[in-house]
C-alpha positions in Angstrom: 75.4 1.4 -23.4 78.9 0.7 -22.3 80.0 -2.1 -20.0 78.8 -1.4 -16.4 81.2 -2.2 -13.5 79.9 -2.5 -10.0 82.1 -1.9 -6.9 81.5 -5.4 -5.6 81.5 -8.3 -8.1 79.3 -11.3 -7.1 79.9 -13.3 -10.3 77.0 -11.9 -12.3 77.0 -9.4 -15.0 74.5 -6.5 -14.6 75.0 -5.2 -18.1 71.6 -6.4 -19.5 69.8 -5.3 -16.4 71.2 -1.8 -16.6 70.6 -1.7 -20.3 66.9 -2.4 -19.8 66.4 -0.2 -16.7 63.7 2.5 -17.4 64.8 6.1 -17.0 64.7 8.0 -13.8 61.9 10.1 -15.3 59.8 6.9 -15.7 60.3 6.0 -12.1 59.3 9.5 -11.1 56.0 9.2 -13.0 55.2 5.9 -11.1 56.2 7.5 -7.8 53.8 10.4 -8.5 50.9 8.0 -9.0 51.7 6.2 -5.8 51.9 9.5 -4.0 48.3 10.1 -4.9 47.3 6.9 -3.3 49.5 7.2 -0.3 46.8 9.3 1.4 44.1 7.3 3.1 41.3 9.7 2.1 42.3 9.7 -1.5 42.6 5.9 -1.7 39.1 5.6 -0.1 37.6 8.1 -2.5 39.3 6.3 -5.4 38.0 3.0 -4.2 34.4 4.4 -4.0 34.7 5.8 -7.5 35.9 2.4 -8.8 32.6 1.0 -7.7 30.2 3.8 -8.6 29.8 7.2 -10.2 29.0 9.9 -7.7 28.7 13.7 -7.1 30.9 15.6 -4.6 28.1 16.0 -2.1 27.4 12.3 -1.9 31.1 11.4 -1.7 31.4 13.9 1.1 28.6 12.3 3.0 30.1 8.8 2.5 33.5 10.1 3.7 32.0 12.2 6.5 33.9 15.2 5.2 33.1 18.6 3.9 32.5 19.1 0.2 35.5 21.5 -0.3 37.8 18.9 1.3 36.5 16.2 -0.9 36.8 18.5 -4.0 40.4 19.1 -3.1 41.1 15.3 -3.2 39.1 14.9 -6.4 41.2 17.5 -8.2 44.4 15.7 -7.3 43.0 12.3 -8.4 41.7 13.8 -11.6 45.0 15.6 -12.3 46.8 12.2 -12.0 44.4 10.6 -14.5 42.9 8.2 -12.0 39.4 9.6 -12.1 37.3 11.4 -14.7 34.3 13.7 -14.4 31.3 14.9 -16.4 28.6 17.5 -15.9 24.9 16.8 -15.9 23.1 20.1 -15.4 24.6 21.7 -12.2 26.1 18.5 -10.9 29.5 17.1 -11.6 29.8 13.3 -11.4 33.0 11.5 -10.8 34.1 7.9 -11.5 37.3 5.9 -11.9 38.9 6.3 -15.3 38.5 3.5 -17.7 42.3 3.6 -18.5 44.7 0.8 -17.8 46.5 2.7 -15.0 43.3 3.2 -12.9 42.0 -0.3 -13.5 45.3 -1.8 -12.5 45.5 0.3 -9.4 42.0 -0.7 -8.5 42.9 -4.4 -8.8 46.1 -3.8 -6.7 44.1 -2.1 -4.0 41.6 -5.0 -3.8 44.4 -7.5 -3.7 46.3 -5.7 -1.0 43.0 -5.3 1.0 42.4 -9.0 0.8 46.0 -9.9 1.7 46.5 -7.3 4.5 43.1 -7.5 6.1 43.0 -11.3 6.0 46.4 -11.5 7.7 45.2 -9.3 10.5 41.7 -11.0 10.7 40.0 -7.7 9.8 36.7 -8.3 7.9 36.6 -6.8 4.4 
């Protein structure tokens, strides 16, 4: 990459930073993952599935939602690779994926819950 010149010079070269910056496409992938978890319902469903494997009907009961509404959120989470499913007879069971992305997001959610709820004195 050629030398990078900024409009305002503050005495520091940004060449190495710009050379190592991931592509816009990479940032879009990350933004898409965060979009999935920007919805309260999806983040709650994902959190549940990080702690247990469950079918749509039971998830719907836990969420106090209809099964079709939960199924919609499950499709989005599965498409993003955050959850996986398997069939057992007529039932489909869901759980958080064992991949690094899902496990890292789970840890981030737990950390943010602890930090944010502790600051507001909300029991976890």
